[in-house]
N, C-alpha and C positions, 0 to 999 in steps of 0.2 A: 572262438565260435567252437562250442561245445556241440554242435551239432553233427551226429555220426553220420556218416557215408552208408545209405543202404546196400545190402549186397546181394548179388547177381540171383542168388536162387531166388529170395523172394520176391524180387523184380520178375520172375519169367513165373512166377505164381498168379501172381496179379495179375501177370496178361492174361492167364487161363480163365482169368473167372468165367468171360463170357460162354466159355467152350463148355461148362459144369451143368448139368441137368436140373432142373428146379425140384426134381422128388428126394435126390439124397439121403440117406437115412445120416440122422443125426445122434452123436453119442452126445449126452449129460453127466458131466461129473460134479456131487457136487463135495465140497471141500471146507473146512476151515482153514481159516488160514489165519489167524489170532483172536486171544478172549482178551477183552478188556472192559473193566469194571465188574466183573465177572458175567459178564455176555459174548456165549462165542458169535462173531463173523465170520460168516461164510460165504462161497464166492460158488457157482454155479458156470463151469464150463463147456462150452457147447462146441461140436467140430464136428465134421464131414467125416464119415466112415471111409467113404472112395478114396481119400488124400492118404491113408496107412501113414508113413513116421515121418510125410513130408514136413516141411522149418515152415511155418507157417506165421506172416501177420499178427497181432494180440490185440483186438480189437475192446477195450472196456465199457462196458457200461454203468453207471450209474444213475436210480431211479430219481422221478420226482415225488415232491409231496412235504414241500414244506420246510424241510427239517422235523417234521413232527409225525408224518405217517407216510407210506409207500412201502411197497418190496421190492426184490431184487427177482424174483419170479412173477411178475404179473403177466395176465394171460393176456395182456394187452400190448405188450411189448414182445412177445415170443414171434409174431412173425417179422421182428425187426433182424432179433438173435439169427433164427433160422437160414435169412437172406444170407446175410454175409456166411456163416456156419457153411451154406453151402456153396460159395464162391471160392473156398481157401481162405478162409482166415477163422482163428480162434478167436470166438468172442465170451468172454467172460463179463460175468453180470457178478454187482458185489454186494453184500451188508454194507452198511455203516450204523454208527450210533446217529440217534436223531435226539440234536440237543433244543429242538423249539418244541417239544413235548411238554405241556402244561404253560407254554409261557404265555405271554397277552402278545397282538400286533407289535411286531417289528415295526422304527419311527425312526426318524431323524433324533427326537431324544429317549428315546427305550432303543439303542442300540446294540449295548453290549450283550444280550442274549443270540443276538441273531450272528455277532462278529463270533462269538465262541463255538454255536453249531455248526455255523462255516470251518474254521480252522479245528475242529472236532473231523468233520466232514473231510477234510483232505488230507491230515493226519493218517485216517485210516484208509483210502486211498494211494496215499504214499505207503503203508504196509502192505498193503493188497499188492499193488505195481514190483513189492522187494521180494513178497512170498514168489511172485511169478519168475522174478528175475533170479532167485533163489534155484527156479527148479525147471528153470526153459528149456533143458536137455533132456528132462521126462517129459514134458509135455508138447516139446517139438514146435517151441515158437522161438521166433525171433528178437532176440534182445533189441535189435535196433527198430525195432519195426511195431512201436508201441504205441496206438490211437485211443485216446479217449473222447469217451463222451458221454450225455445226460442231458437231462431231460428234466426243467425246472431248479429246483432245488440242487438236482444232478448238474445242471449245465451252468448255475452257479459253482458247485466244488470242482468241475473239470479245466473253469476257465482261471478261477484261484490258483488253481495246481501249476498251470504251467506259468502261469503271472509270478507265484513265490518263487518258482523254479529259475524261471528267468533273472530271476534278480536275486538270486543267490541269499535269499531270506534265511536266517537259520533254521527253518521247520521244515527247509527242505535239505537239511542233514540226512533224513531219513533216506534220502536218496544215494545212489554211489554216485560218488563226483564229476563221471564221464558220460552220464547217462541223462538224455535226455527225452520229450518226448516226442515221436515223431510228426502227432498231427491232435487237433483236436476239433470235437463237432457239438456245435452248444445248441441247443433246443429253449430259446426264449432262456438268457443266461445274463447274467450279467455281473460285475468286481466289485465289492465292497471297497471305497477307497477313503485314506485319513489325509491323503493327498493331492486332491483334486484326480486331475482325469489321466487314469494311471498311465504310468512310463516304462518303457523295459529296458535296462541294461542290457542285455541279450536276445537276439532275435526270438521271439516269440513262436511255438508250431505254427506252421502253414492252419490255419484255421477257418473251420466251415461256420457261416451263423444264420440261424433262422430266428425272426422276432416279428409281431405284431405291431403295428403300429397302434393299435387299441388296445395292447395288455396294461392292466391296472395293476396286475400282480408283482410282478417281476418290469420294472419303468424299462419303455421303449427305448428313453431319452436317460432320464437322471433324475434324480430323486437326492438333493441336496441342502447342506445348509453350509457355505462357503465351501473348506476344501474335504467336506466328511458327507460323504454318503453312498448311494447304490448308483454306478455308471452302468446303464444296459446299453445294448447294443450301438444304438444307433448312436451313443457316443464314443464310443470303444473304437469303432469303425473311422473316427472321426482320425483318431491316433494311428491305425494301420495305414491306412490312404497317405498319410502324413508323411509315415518312416519307409512307406512301402514295401511294410510288410504282408507276403501272399495271403488271398483270404477271397472267400466268397462269400455273401453275404445277399438271402434271404427276406427282402422288406415286405412282409406281407400286409399288406395294404388295408384298412379297417377291420383286425381278423384280431381276437384279443388273445385272451392266454391259452387257448387250446390250441399254438404254436407250438407250444411246449409238450406235443404229442404226433396229432396228427401227419407231418411228415416223416414218421420212423413209417409211414407204412404208404401215404402218396406220393414219398421223393425217393424212394430207393436207388432206382438205378441215378439218382442223379449225385446221393450222395459215394453209390459206389464210384462216378466219375469222380469227384473230387480226391478221391482215394487216390485211384489211378495218377490222375493229372497231378495234382499239390504234394500227394506223400510217395508216392512211388516216382514217377518223372521231375519233379521237385521244379514244375512251370514256376515261374515268377510271374503269377497273376493277380489284378486286383480287377473282382468282379464285384458289380452292385448288379442286382436285381431285384428292382422293383416289381410285387407280383399280386396282381389283382383278382379274385375268383369272384367273378360275377352271380355265381351259383351254388357259393357255397355262403350260410346263412351265420353271423357271428352268434356266439353264443353268450347267454349272460354272464356278465365281467365282475368277476370276484376281485374285489381289492383286499388289501390285508389287514384291516378292520373285518368285513364280512368273513373270510376265510380263518383267521386265528379267534375271532370270539364269533 
C-alpha cells in the first residue's frame, strides 16, 4: 500500500476547524502552473490570513462545464473556497484544457472526444498537483494531505485521477511514486471505462459521492455498450461496497444534474465532517444516505444532446 500516514500537525489543524470564525480574511494568490499548447494554465490559491505559516491540508477543486466551458474562479464556487480556507485548508482552484470545445455530444458510438478530454483534464490536474508538491514548503501545505474535489466534468476528472493512480497507469507517472491523494469529493461524477465496472489494484482514496437519481447528463447508474461506457456513482458504489473501500454516498432522490453544484453550498458541514472522519481520522465506514428533499423542485434535465448541440 502506498497511502501515506498523516502527520500530527495536520491532524491538530483539522480538529481546530470548528474553532475558527466564519469572518477570517482570505488571501488569494494566482499563479501560472503550466503552459500547454500555448495556453497558460493558472491556479487560484485561497488561504486564511489568520493561520500564518501553519502547515495546512490542500483541497484542490476542478470546475465543471462538460469539458467545453467553465472557469476556475466562478462566483458560484467562492463560498465553497472561502468556507474551507476559513477552517484551515489551503484551497486551490485550477484551470485545465477543455477538450470538448466544438465537439458533438458524446455517446456510446462517439466516445473518442470525451475520452481524450478526460485524459487531458487528468493530465493537467496531475501537473497542478506536481506544482503544489514542488512548492509545498513555500506554500505551507502538507504533501500527504491532498484532497481533490470536482463538479460534473471536474468530478469525472478527480475520480479518474485517483482511479488511474490507484491502478498504476502509465499516465500517472507524472506523479511521484510515493504520492497518493488523501481524499476525493465528487459532485455528480463518473468513470469512463473500457473494461466494465471499474476496479482498483490499490485501494482508492476515501471518497465522498453526491449524485442525483434523475441525472441525464452524467448517468446516475451507467451508460454502456458491453464493457465500454460511463459508470456513474450508483454503479461505482457497488465496487466500493463489495471491496469495503471507505466512502460516503449521498443519493439525491428525484434530482437531476444540479447536484453537481448545490451541495457545495448546502452540504458544507457534511463535507467538512467527511474530511475530518475519513481523511484525518481514517475511519473505515461505508455510509449510504438516500436523501429526499420534499421542498426542492427538480430543474429541467439536460441530456448530452441538449447540452452539447
